[in-house]
N, CA, C, O and CB atoms as a CASP TS submission, in Angstrom:
PFRMAT TS
TARGET T0000
AUTHOR 0000-0000-0000
METHOD Language model
MODEL 1
PARENT N/A
ATOM      1  N   MET     1       0.607 -15.449   9.934  1.00  0.00           N
ATOM      2  CA  MET     1       0.826 -14.297   9.088  1.00  0.00           C
ATOM      3  C   MET     1       2.208 -13.719   9.406  1.00  0.00           C
ATOM      4  O   MET     1       2.581 -13.617  10.575  1.00  0.00           O
ATOM      5  CB  MET     1      -0.296 -13.233   9.290  1.00  0.00           C
ATOM      6  N   ILE     2       2.951 -13.351   8.400  1.00  0.00           N
ATOM      7  CA  ILE     2       4.269 -12.782   8.651  1.00  0.00           C
ATOM      8  C   ILE     2       4.133 -11.348   9.132  1.00  0.00           C
ATOM      9  O   ILE     2       3.083 -10.724   8.977  1.00  0.00           O
ATOM     10  CB  ILE     2       5.141 -12.845   7.387  1.00  0.00           C
ATOM     11  N   ARG     3       5.191 -10.841   9.710  1.00  0.00           N
ATOM     12  CA  ARG     3       5.159  -9.519  10.322  1.00  0.00           C
ATOM     13  C   ARG     3       4.728  -8.419   9.361  1.00  0.00           C
ATOM     14  O   ARG     3       3.913  -7.571   9.722  1.00  0.00           O
ATOM     15  CB  ARG     3       6.507  -9.191  10.878  1.00  0.00           C
ATOM     16  N   ALA     4       5.259  -8.419   8.153  1.00  0.00           N
ATOM     17  CA  ALA     4       4.903  -7.383   7.178  1.00  0.00           C
ATOM     18  C   ALA     4       3.426  -7.459   6.816  1.00  0.00           C
ATOM     19  O   ALA     4       2.763  -6.431   6.673  1.00  0.00           O
ATOM     20  CB  ALA     4       5.762  -7.519   5.912  1.00  0.00           C
ATOM     21  N   ALA     5       2.918  -8.661   6.669  1.00  0.00           N
ATOM     22  CA  ALA     5       1.502  -8.823   6.340  1.00  0.00           C
ATOM     23  C   ALA     5       0.619  -8.326   7.483  1.00  0.00           C
ATOM     24  O   ALA     5      -0.444  -7.751   7.249  1.00  0.00           O
ATOM     25  CB  ALA     5       1.187 -10.296   6.029  1.00  0.00           C
ATOM     26  N   GLU     6       1.063  -8.549   8.713  1.00  0.00           N
ATOM     27  CA  GLU     6       0.312  -8.053   9.866  1.00  0.00           C
ATOM     28  C   GLU     6       0.272  -6.534   9.865  1.00  0.00           C
ATOM     29  O   GLU     6      -0.774  -5.936  10.114  1.00  0.00           O
ATOM     30  CB  GLU     6       0.928  -8.566  11.176  1.00  0.00           C
ATOM     31  N   ALA     7       1.414  -5.907   9.585  1.00  0.00           N
ATOM     32  CA  ALA     7       1.471  -4.444   9.530  1.00  0.00           C
ATOM     33  C   ALA     7       0.572  -3.918   8.421  1.00  0.00           C
ATOM     34  O   ALA     7      -0.136  -2.928   8.606  1.00  0.00           O
ATOM     35  CB  ALA     7       2.918  -3.963   9.315  1.00  0.00           C
ATOM     36  N   ALA     8       0.600  -4.574   7.282  1.00  0.00           N
ATOM     37  CA  ALA     8      -0.240  -4.149   6.163  1.00  0.00           C
ATOM     38  C   ALA     8      -1.716  -4.281   6.521  1.00  0.00           C
ATOM     39  O   ALA     8      -2.517  -3.406   6.195  1.00  0.00           O
ATOM     40  CB  ALA     8       0.079  -4.974   4.904  1.00  0.00           C
ATOM     41  N   ALA     9      -2.074  -5.366   7.187  1.00  0.00           N
ATOM     42  CA  ALA     9      -3.471  -5.582   7.558  1.00  0.00           C
ATOM     43  C   ALA     9      -3.967  -4.512   8.519  1.00  0.00           C
ATOM     44  O   ALA     9      -5.132  -4.117   8.457  1.00  0.00           O
ATOM     45  CB  ALA     9      -3.643  -6.959   8.184  1.00  0.00           C
ATOM     46  N   VAL    10      -3.106  -4.042   9.398  1.00  0.00           N
ATOM     47  CA  VAL    10      -3.487  -3.016  10.367  1.00  0.00           C
ATOM     48  C   VAL    10      -3.585  -1.648   9.705  1.00  0.00           C
ATOM     49  O   VAL    10      -4.486  -0.870  10.022  1.00  0.00           O
ATOM     50  CB  VAL    10      -2.481  -2.970  11.521  1.00  0.00           C
ATOM     51  N   GLN    11      -2.673  -1.347   8.793  1.00  0.00           N
ATOM     52  CA  GLN    11      -2.588  -0.001   8.233  1.00  0.00           C
ATOM     53  C   GLN    11      -3.373   0.198   6.945  1.00  0.00           C
ATOM     54  O   GLN    11      -3.693   1.333   6.595  1.00  0.00           O
ATOM     55  CB  GLN    11      -1.170   0.336   7.985  1.00  0.00           C
ATOM     56  N   CYS    12      -3.686  -0.858   6.246  1.00  0.00           N
ATOM     57  CA  CYS    12      -4.409  -0.748   4.979  1.00  0.00           C
ATOM     58  C   CYS    12      -5.852  -1.174   5.203  1.00  0.00           C
ATOM     59  O   CYS    12      -6.150  -2.362   5.330  1.00  0.00           O
ATOM     60  CB  CYS    12      -3.740  -1.615   3.866  1.00  0.00           C
ATOM     61  N   THR    13      -6.733  -0.198   5.250  1.00  0.00           N
ATOM     62  CA  THR    13      -8.099  -0.469   5.685  1.00  0.00           C
ATOM     63  C   THR    13      -9.172  -0.117   4.655  1.00  0.00           C
ATOM     64  O   THR    13     -10.360  -0.179   4.969  1.00  0.00           O
ATOM     65  CB  THR    13      -8.368   0.278   6.939  1.00  0.00           C
ATOM     66  N   ALA    14      -8.784   0.247   3.443  1.00  0.00           N
ATOM     67  CA  ALA    14      -9.777   0.657   2.450  1.00  0.00           C
ATOM     68  C   ALA    14     -10.625  -0.508   1.957  1.00  0.00           C
ATOM     69  O   ALA    14     -11.729  -0.308   1.449  1.00  0.00           O
ATOM     70  CB  ALA    14      -9.091   1.315   1.277  1.00  0.00           C
ATOM     71  N   HIS    15     -10.113  -1.713   2.105  1.00  0.00           N
ATOM     72  CA  HIS    15     -10.785  -2.904   1.584  1.00  0.00           C
ATOM     73  C   HIS    15     -10.356  -4.089   2.447  1.00  0.00           C
ATOM     74  O   HIS    15      -9.272  -4.070   3.031  1.00  0.00           O
ATOM     75  CB  HIS    15     -10.441  -3.147   0.058  1.00  0.00           C
ATOM     76  N   VAL    16     -11.184  -5.101   2.529  1.00  0.00           N
ATOM     77  CA  VAL    16     -10.801  -6.340   3.210  1.00  0.00           C
ATOM     78  C   VAL    16     -10.001  -7.140   2.187  1.00  0.00           C
ATOM     79  O   VAL    16     -10.568  -7.878   1.380  1.00  0.00           O
ATOM     80  CB  VAL    16     -12.071  -7.156   3.751  1.00  0.00           C
ATOM     81  N   TYR    17      -8.683  -6.988   2.227  1.00  0.00           N
ATOM     82  CA  TYR    17      -7.817  -7.534   1.191  1.00  0.00           C
ATOM     83  C   TYR    17      -7.748  -9.060   1.203  1.00  0.00           C
ATOM     84  O   TYR    17      -7.305  -9.662   0.225  1.00  0.00           O
ATOM     85  CB  TYR    17      -6.437  -6.973   1.346  1.00  0.00           C
ATOM     86  N   THR    18      -8.174  -9.682   2.277  1.00  0.00           N
ATOM     87  CA  THR    18      -8.183 -11.145   2.322  1.00  0.00           C
ATOM     88  C   THR    18      -9.454 -11.723   1.707  1.00  0.00           C
ATOM     89  O   THR    18      -9.533 -12.929   1.470  1.00  0.00           O
ATOM     90  CB  THR    18      -8.040 -11.627   3.760  1.00  0.00           C
ATOM     91  N   ALA    19     -10.440 -10.884   1.449  1.00  0.00           N
ATOM     92  CA  ALA    19     -11.691 -11.340   0.841  1.00  0.00           C
ATOM     93  C   ALA    19     -11.505 -11.477  -0.671  1.00  0.00           C
ATOM     94  O   ALA    19     -10.896 -10.614  -1.304  1.00  0.00           O
ATOM     95  CB  ALA    19     -12.857 -10.357   1.163  1.00  0.00           C
ATOM     96  N   PRO    20     -12.021 -12.542  -1.238  1.00  0.00           N
ATOM     97  CA  PRO    20     -11.883 -12.714  -2.687  1.00  0.00           C
ATOM     98  C   PRO    20     -12.796 -11.752  -3.452  1.00  0.00           C
ATOM     99  O   PRO    20     -13.822 -11.305  -2.939  1.00  0.00           O
ATOM    100  CB  PRO    20     -12.200 -14.163  -3.083  1.00  0.00           C
ATOM    101  N   GLY    21     -12.408 -11.452  -4.659  1.00  0.00           N
ATOM    102  CA  GLY    21     -13.248 -10.642  -5.535  1.00  0.00           C
ATOM    103  C   GLY    21     -13.065  -9.151  -5.357  1.00  0.00           C
ATOM    104  O   GLY    21     -12.182  -8.681  -4.640  1.00  0.00           O
ATOM    105  N   LYS    22     -13.923  -8.435  -6.031  1.00  0.00           N
ATOM    106  CA  LYS    22     -13.871  -6.973  -6.017  1.00  0.00           C
ATOM    107  C   LYS    22     -14.366  -6.432  -4.678  1.00  0.00           C
ATOM    108  O   LYS    22     -15.113  -7.107  -3.970  1.00  0.00           O
ATOM    109  CB  LYS    22     -14.710  -6.390  -7.172  1.00  0.00           C
ATOM    110  N   PRO    23     -13.950  -5.215  -4.334  1.00  0.00           N
ATOM    111  CA  PRO    23     -14.477  -4.584  -3.120  1.00  0.00           C
ATOM    112  C   PRO    23     -15.994  -4.401  -3.228  1.00  0.00           C
ATOM    113  O   PRO    23     -16.528  -4.180  -4.314  1.00  0.00           O
ATOM    114  CB  PRO    23     -13.787  -3.216  -2.873  1.00  0.00           C
ATOM    115  N   ARG    24     -16.663  -4.496  -2.106  1.00  0.00           N
ATOM    116  CA  ARG    24     -18.111  -4.267  -2.084  1.00  0.00           C
ATOM    117  C   ARG    24     -18.351  -2.773  -1.993  1.00  0.00           C
ATOM    118  O   ARG    24     -18.031  -2.135  -0.991  1.00  0.00           O
ATOM    119  CB  ARG    24     -18.796  -5.017  -0.892  1.00  0.00           C
ATOM    120  N   VAL    25     -18.919  -2.231  -3.051  1.00  0.00           N
ATOM    121  CA  VAL    25     -19.200  -0.802  -3.115  1.00  0.00           C
ATOM    122  C   VAL    25     -20.345  -0.597  -4.104  1.00  0.00           C
ATOM    123  O   VAL    25     -20.556  -1.416  -4.999  1.00  0.00           O
ATOM    124  CB  VAL    25     -17.924   0.018  -3.537  1.00  0.00           C
ATOM    125  N   ALA    26     -21.063   0.472  -3.942  1.00  0.00           N
ATOM    126  CA  ALA    26     -22.113   0.826  -4.906  1.00  0.00           C
ATOM    127  C   ALA    26     -21.420   1.425  -6.130  1.00  0.00           C
ATOM    128  O   ALA    26     -21.157   2.627  -6.178  1.00  0.00           O
ATOM    129  CB  ALA    26     -23.168   1.840  -4.282  1.00  0.00           C
ATOM    130  N   TRP    27     -21.131   0.582  -7.110  1.00  0.00           N
ATOM    131  CA  TRP    27     -20.338   1.010  -8.268  1.00  0.00           C
ATOM    132  C   TRP    27     -21.030   2.105  -9.068  1.00  0.00           C
ATOM    133  O   TRP    27     -20.358   2.855  -9.776  1.00  0.00           O
ATOM    134  CB  TRP    27     -20.053  -0.175  -9.171  1.00  0.00           C
ATOM    135  N   ASN    28     -22.343   2.219  -8.976  1.00  0.00           N
ATOM    136  CA  ASN    28     -23.050   3.265  -9.711  1.00  0.00           C
ATOM    137  C   ASN    28     -23.122   4.579  -8.936  1.00  0.00           C
ATOM    138  O   ASN    28     -23.664   5.561  -9.442  1.00  0.00           O
ATOM    139  CB  ASN    28     -24.447   2.799 -10.051  1.00  0.00           C
ATOM    140  N   ASP    29     -22.590   4.610  -7.730  1.00  0.00           N
ATOM    141  CA  ASP    29     -22.566   5.824  -6.907  1.00  0.00           C
ATOM    142  C   ASP    29     -21.174   6.445  -6.990  1.00  0.00           C
ATOM    143  O   ASP    29     -20.203   5.898  -6.467  1.00  0.00           O
ATOM    144  CB  ASP    29     -22.948   5.509  -5.420  1.00  0.00           C
ATOM    145  N   GLU    30     -21.095   7.596  -7.654  1.00  0.00           N
ATOM    146  CA  GLU    30     -19.798   8.232  -7.894  1.00  0.00           C
ATOM    147  C   GLU    30     -19.048   8.531  -6.598  1.00  0.00           C
ATOM    148  O   GLU    30     -17.836   8.328  -6.527  1.00  0.00           O
ATOM    149  CB  GLU    30     -19.988   9.517  -8.679  1.00  0.00           C
ATOM    150  N   GLN    31     -19.745   9.005  -5.584  1.00  0.00           N
ATOM    151  CA  GLN    31     -19.092   9.339  -4.316  1.00  0.00           C
ATOM    152  C   GLN    31     -18.527   8.085  -3.638  1.00  0.00           C
ATOM    153  O   GLN    31     -17.419   8.119  -3.103  1.00  0.00           O
ATOM    154  CB  GLN    31     -20.084  10.046  -3.376  1.00  0.00           C
ATOM    155  N   SER    32     -19.273   6.994  -3.658  1.00  0.00           N
ATOM    156  CA  SER    32     -18.785   5.738  -3.064  1.00  0.00           C
ATOM    157  C   SER    32     -17.561   5.224  -3.800  1.00  0.00           C
ATOM    158  O   SER    32     -16.583   4.800  -3.185  1.00  0.00           O
ATOM    159  CB  SER    32     -19.885   4.670  -3.078  1.00  0.00           C
ATOM    160  N   ARG    33     -17.627   5.267  -5.138  1.00  0.00           N
ATOM    161  CA  ARG    33     -16.476   4.831  -5.941  1.00  0.00           C
ATOM    162  C   ARG    33     -15.257   5.686  -5.654  1.00  0.00           C
ATOM    163  O   ARG    33     -14.156   5.164  -5.475  1.00  0.00           O
ATOM    164  CB  ARG    33     -16.809   4.884  -7.434  1.00  0.00           C
ATOM    165  N   ALA    34     -15.449   7.007  -5.609  1.00  0.00           N
ATOM    166  CA  ALA    34     -14.328   7.920  -5.363  1.00  0.00           C
ATOM    167  C   ALA    34     -13.716   7.667  -3.989  1.00  0.00           C
ATOM    168  O   ALA    34     -12.494   7.692  -3.838  1.00  0.00           O
ATOM    169  CB  ALA    34     -14.789   9.384  -5.475  1.00  0.00           C
ATOM    170  N   GLN    35     -14.556   7.426  -2.995  1.00  0.00           N
ATOM    171  CA  GLN    35     -14.061   7.150  -1.643  1.00  0.00           C
ATOM    172  C   GLN    35     -13.254   5.854  -1.622  1.00  0.00           C
ATOM    173  O   GLN    35     -12.201   5.789  -0.987  1.00  0.00           O
ATOM    174  CB  GLN    35     -15.233   7.065  -0.642  1.00  0.00           C
ATOM    175  N   LEU    36     -13.739   4.827  -2.310  1.00  0.00           N
ATOM    176  CA  LEU    36     -13.021   3.556  -2.366  1.00  0.00           C
ATOM    177  C   LEU    36     -11.678   3.722  -3.069  1.00  0.00           C
ATOM    178  O   LEU    36     -10.649   3.275  -2.563  1.00  0.00           O
ATOM    179  CB  LEU    36     -13.865   2.494  -3.082  1.00  0.00           C
ATOM    180  N   VAL    37     -11.689   4.361  -4.229  1.00  0.00           N
ATOM    181  CA  VAL    37     -10.448   4.542  -4.989  1.00  0.00           C
ATOM    182  C   VAL    37      -9.451   5.365  -4.185  1.00  0.00           C
ATOM    183  O   VAL    37      -8.262   5.049  -4.164  1.00  0.00           O
ATOM    184  CB  VAL    37     -10.730   5.223  -6.345  1.00  0.00           C
ATOM    185  N   ASP    38      -9.921   6.413  -3.525  1.00  0.00           N
ATOM    186  CA  ASP    38      -9.034   7.223  -2.686  1.00  0.00           C
ATOM    187  C   ASP    38      -8.412   6.371  -1.582  1.00  0.00           C
ATOM    188  O   ASP    38      -7.218   6.483  -1.303  1.00  0.00           O
ATOM    189  CB  ASP    38      -9.805   8.410  -2.072  1.00  0.00           C
ATOM    190  N   GLY    39      -9.215   5.529  -0.962  1.00  0.00           N
ATOM    191  CA  GLY    39      -8.702   4.652   0.089  1.00  0.00           C
ATOM    192  C   GLY    39      -7.704   3.641  -0.434  1.00  0.00           C
ATOM    193  O   GLY    39      -6.679   3.394   0.200  1.00  0.00           O
ATOM    194  N   LEU    40      -7.997   3.047  -1.598  1.00  0.00           N
ATOM    195  CA  LEU    40      -7.078   2.068  -2.186  1.00  0.00           C
ATOM    196  C   LEU    40      -5.747   2.715  -2.551  1.00  0.00           C
ATOM    197  O   LEU    40      -4.685   2.137  -2.318  1.00  0.00           O
ATOM    198  CB  LEU    40      -7.707   1.424  -3.429  1.00  0.00           C
ATOM    199  N   VAL    41      -5.807   3.910  -3.120  1.00  0.00           N
ATOM    200  CA  VAL    41      -4.571   4.621  -3.477  1.00  0.00           C
ATOM    201  C   VAL    41      -3.798   4.991  -2.216  1.00  0.00           C
ATOM    202  O   VAL    41      -2.574   4.864  -2.186  1.00  0.00           O
ATOM    203  CB  VAL    41      -4.887   5.893  -4.307  1.00  0.00           C
ATOM    204  N   SER    42      -4.483   5.440  -1.190  1.00  0.00           N
ATOM    205  CA  SER    42      -3.808   5.766   0.075  1.00  0.00           C
ATOM    206  C   SER    42      -3.130   4.536   0.667  1.00  0.00           C
ATOM    207  O   SER    42      -2.003   4.621   1.155  1.00  0.00           O
ATOM    208  CB  SER    42      -4.811   6.348   1.086  1.00  0.00           C
ATOM    209  N   ASP    43      -3.810   3.399   0.626  1.00  0.00           N
ATOM    210  CA  ASP    43      -3.209   2.153   1.110  1.00  0.00           C
ATOM    211  C   ASP    43      -1.963   1.807   0.302  1.00  0.00           C
ATOM    212  O   ASP    43      -0.933   1.438   0.866  1.00  0.00           O
ATOM    213  CB  ASP    43      -4.226   0.999   1.038  1.00  0.00           C
ATOM    214  N   ALA    44      -2.060   1.927  -1.020  1.00  0.00           N
ATOM    215  CA  ALA    44      -0.918   1.605  -1.885  1.00  0.00           C
ATOM    216  C   ALA    44       0.262   2.524  -1.599  1.00  0.00           C
ATOM    217  O   ALA    44       1.402   2.066  -1.526  1.00  0.00           O
ATOM    218  CB  ALA    44      -1.317   1.710  -3.364  1.00  0.00           C
ATOM    219  N   LEU    45      -0.001   3.812  -1.438  1.00  0.00           N
ATOM    220  CA  LEU    45       1.086   4.754  -1.147  1.00  0.00           C
ATOM    221  C   LEU    45       1.719   4.468   0.212  1.00  0.00           C
ATOM    222  O   LEU    45       2.933   4.586   0.377  1.00  0.00           O
ATOM    223  CB  LEU    45       0.566   6.197  -1.187  1.00  0.00           C
ATOM    224  N   ARG    46       0.895   4.093   1.176  1.00  0.00           N
ATOM    225  CA  ARG    46       1.413   3.748   2.507  1.00  0.00           C
ATOM    226  C   ARG    46       2.339   2.533   2.409  1.00  0.00           C
ATOM    227  O   ARG    46       3.419   2.523   3.001  1.00  0.00           O
ATOM    228  CB  ARG    46       0.244   3.461   3.497  1.00  0.00           C
ATOM    229  N   LEU    47       1.918   1.517   1.667  1.00  0.00           N
ATOM    230  CA  LEU    47       2.752   0.323   1.495  1.00  0.00           C
ATOM    231  C   LEU    47       4.038   0.642   0.744  1.00  0.00           C
ATOM    232  O   LEU    47       5.102   0.132   1.096  1.00  0.00           O
ATOM    233  CB  LEU    47       1.977  -0.764   0.753  1.00  0.00           C
ATOM    234  N   LEU    48       3.953   1.478  -0.283  1.00  0.00           N
ATOM    235  CA  LEU    48       5.158   1.859  -1.022  1.00  0.00           C
ATOM    236  C   LEU    48       6.128   2.631  -0.133  1.00  0.00           C
ATOM    237  O   LEU    48       7.343   2.484  -0.265  1.00  0.00           O
ATOM    238  CB  LEU    48       4.789   2.701  -2.248  1.00  0.00           C
ATOM    239  N   GLY    49       5.602   3.443   0.763  1.00  0.00           N
ATOM    240  CA  GLY    49       6.456   4.158   1.707  1.00  0.00           C
ATOM    241  C   GLY    49       7.213   3.198   2.610  1.00  0.00           C
ATOM    242  O   GLY    49       8.402   3.382   2.868  1.00  0.00           O
ATOM    243  N   HIS    50       6.516   2.170   3.088  1.00  0.00           N
ATOM    244  CA  HIS    50       7.181   1.156   3.917  1.00  0.00           C
ATOM    245  C   HIS    50       8.225   0.394   3.109  1.00  0.00           C
ATOM    246  O   HIS    50       9.316   0.115   3.605  1.00  0.00           O
ATOM    247  CB  HIS    50       6.150   0.176   4.503  1.00  0.00           C
ATOM    248  N   LEU    51       7.892   0.061   1.874  1.00  0.00           N
ATOM    249  CA  LEU    51       8.828  -0.649   1.012  1.00  0.00           C
ATOM    250  C   LEU    51      10.078   0.188   0.761  1.00  0.00           C
ATOM    251  O   LEU    51      11.190  -0.340   0.788  1.00  0.00           O
ATOM    252  CB  LEU    51       8.159  -1.014  -0.317  1.00  0.00           C
ATOM    253  N   ALA    52       9.909   1.478   0.520  1.00  0.00           N
ATOM    254  CA  ALA    52      11.055   2.358   0.305  1.00  0.00           C
ATOM    255  C   ALA    52      11.936   2.412   1.550  1.00  0.00           C
ATOM    256  O   ALA    52      13.163   2.416   1.448  1.00  0.00           O
ATOM    257  CB  ALA    52      10.585   3.771  -0.074  1.00  0.00           C
ATOM    258  N   LEU    53      11.314   2.454   2.715  1.00  0.00           N
ATOM    259  CA  LEU    53      12.072   2.480   3.965  1.00  0.00           C
ATOM    260  C   LEU    53      12.892   1.210   4.129  1.00  0.00           C
ATOM    261  O   LEU    53      14.079   1.269   4.448  1.00  0.00           O
ATOM    262  CB  LEU    53      11.131   2.658   5.159  1.00  0.00           C
ATOM    263  N   VAL    54      12.266   0.070   3.914  1.00  0.00           N
ATOM    264  CA  VAL    54      12.960  -1.207   4.067  1.00  0.00           C
ATOM    265  C   VAL    54      14.050  -1.364   3.010  1.00  0.00           C
ATOM    266  O   VAL    54      15.148  -1.830   3.314  1.00  0.00           O
ATOM    267  CB  VAL    54      11.963  -2.373   3.978  1.00  0.00           C
ATOM    268  N   ALA    55      13.753  -0.980   1.780  1.00  0.00           N
ATOM    269  CA  ALA    55      14.721  -1.136   0.691  1.00  0.00           C
ATOM    270  C   ALA    55      15.956  -0.266   0.890  1.00  0.00           C
ATOM    271  O   ALA    55      17.042  -0.609   0.423  1.00  0.00           O
ATOM    272  CB  ALA    55      14.068  -0.799  -0.639  1.00  0.00           C
ATOM    273  N   SER    56      15.794   0.850   1.575  1.00  0.00           N
ATOM    274  CA  SER    56      16.933   1.754   1.737  1.00  0.00           C
ATOM    275  C   SER    56      17.714   1.515   3.028  1.00  0.00           C
ATOM    276  O   SER    56      18.733   2.166   3.257  1.00  0.00           O
ATOM    277  CB  SER    56      16.455   3.181   1.701  1.00  0.00           C
ATOM    278  N   GLN    57      17.255   0.601   3.865  1.00  0.00           N
ATOM    279  CA  GLN    57      17.970   0.323   5.108  1.00  0.00           C
ATOM    280  C   GLN    57      19.306  -0.343   4.812  1.00  0.00           C
ATOM    281  O   GLN    57      19.406  -1.213   3.947  1.00  0.00           O
ATOM    282  CB  GLN    57      17.123  -0.565   6.035  1.00  0.00           C
ATOM    283  N   ASP    58      20.308   0.074   5.532  1.00  0.00           N
ATOM    284  CA  ASP    58      21.642  -0.524   5.442  1.00  0.00           C
ATOM    285  C   ASP    58      22.217  -0.501   4.027  1.00  0.00           C
ATOM    286  O   ASP    58      22.982  -1.388   3.650  1.00  0.00           O
ATOM    287  CB  ASP    58      21.595  -1.946   5.937  1.00  0.00           C
ATOM    288  N   VAL    59      21.850   0.502   3.256  1.00  0.00           N
ATOM    289  CA  VAL    59      22.371   0.636   1.896  1.00  0.00           C
ATOM    290  C   VAL    59      23.181   1.918   1.826  1.00  0.00           C
ATOM    291  O   VAL    59      22.720   2.992   2.213  1.00  0.00           O
ATOM    292  CB  VAL    59      21.218   0.640   0.836  1.00  0.00           C
ATOM    293  N   GLU    60      24.383   1.780   1.330  1.00  0.00           N
ATOM    294  CA  GLU    60      25.234   2.950   1.135  1.00  0.00           C
ATOM    295  C   GLU    60      25.650   2.992  -0.326  1.00  0.00           C
ATOM    296  O   GLU    60      25.997   1.961  -0.902  1.00  0.00           O
ATOM    297  CB  GLU    60      26.484   2.914   2.076  1.00  0.00           C
ATOM    298  N   PRO    61      25.619   4.176  -0.932  1.00  0.00           N
ATOM    299  CA  PRO    61      26.036   4.254  -2.335  1.00  0.00           C
ATOM    300  C   PRO    61      27.515   3.910  -2.485  1.00  0.00           C
ATOM    301  O   PRO    61      28.339   4.245  -1.635  1.00  0.00           O
ATOM    302  CB  PRO    61      25.761   5.657  -2.901  1.00  0.00           C
ATOM    303  N   ALA    62      27.824   3.244  -3.568  1.00  0.00           N
ATOM    304  CA  ALA    62      29.216   2.902  -3.856  1.00  0.00           C
ATOM    305  C   ALA    62      29.989   4.176  -4.189  1.00  0.00           C
ATOM    306  O   ALA    62      29.424   5.154  -4.678  1.00  0.00           O
ATOM    307  CB  ALA    62      29.309   1.879  -5.027  1.00  0.00           C
ATOM    308  N   GLU    63      31.264   4.143  -3.919  1.00  0.00           N
ATOM    309  CA  GLU    63      32.112   5.286  -4.225  1.00  0.00           C
ATOM    310  C   GLU    63      32.027   5.580  -5.722  1.00  0.00           C
ATOM    311  O   GLU    63      32.062   4.662  -6.541  1.00  0.00           O
ATOM    312  CB  GLU    63      33.585   5.022  -3.792  1.00  0.00           C
ATOM    313  N   TYR    64      31.919   6.824  -6.066  1.00  0.00           N
ATOM    314  CA  TYR    64      31.808   7.308  -7.451  1.00  0.00           C
ATOM    315  C   TYR    64      30.503   6.866  -8.122  1.00  0.00           C
ATOM    316  O   TYR    64      30.429   6.790  -9.348  1.00  0.00           O
ATOM    317  CB  TYR    64      32.997   6.812  -8.271  1.00  0.00           C
ATOM    318  N   SER    65      29.492   6.579  -7.330  1.00  0.00           N
ATOM    319  CA  SER    65      28.206   6.156  -7.875  1.00  0.00           C
ATOM    320  C   SER    65      27.243   7.330  -7.897  1.00  0.00           C
ATOM    321  O   SER    65      27.282   8.192  -7.019  1.00  0.00           O
ATOM    322  CB  SER    65      27.618   4.992  -7.055  1.00  0.00           C
ATOM    323  N   ASP    66      26.384   7.360  -8.896  1.00  0.00           N
ATOM    324  CA  ASP    66      25.345   8.385  -8.926  1.00  0.00           C
ATOM    325  C   ASP    66      24.049   7.869  -8.292  1.00  0.00           C
ATOM    326  O   ASP    66      23.018   8.537  -8.366  1.00  0.00           O
ATOM    327  CB  ASP    66      25.085   8.839 -10.372  1.00  0.00           C
ATOM    328  N   GLY    67      24.094   6.701  -7.677  1.00  0.00           N
ATOM    329  CA  GLY    67      22.954   6.149  -6.964  1.00  0.00           C
ATOM    330  C   GLY    67      22.053   5.252  -7.782  1.00  0.00           C
ATOM    331  O   GLY    67      21.019   4.802  -7.288  1.00  0.00           O
ATOM    332  N   ARG    68      22.419   4.984  -9.012  1.00  0.00           N
ATOM    333  CA  ARG    68      21.581   4.109  -9.857  1.00  0.00           C
ATOM    334  C   ARG    68      21.957   2.670  -9.705  1.00  0.00           C
ATOM    335  O   ARG    68      21.356   1.805 -10.341  1.00  0.00           O
ATOM    336  CB  ARG    68      21.687   4.501 -11.312  1.00  0.00           C
TER
END
């Protein structure tokens, strides 16, 4: 497993992402569904935060650039 995948596996715990198929949850139980969705969104936001950090490393805006 590559380093980034290892970090993701440790920090993203809402679902066993290596398991095939949908997450195991009582889909007819609103509280269980809400807890799963909250966890999945939290995992996604955590990964996006790491991606933003890596993407912005060693990057400097060009002179006269507005950053786009």
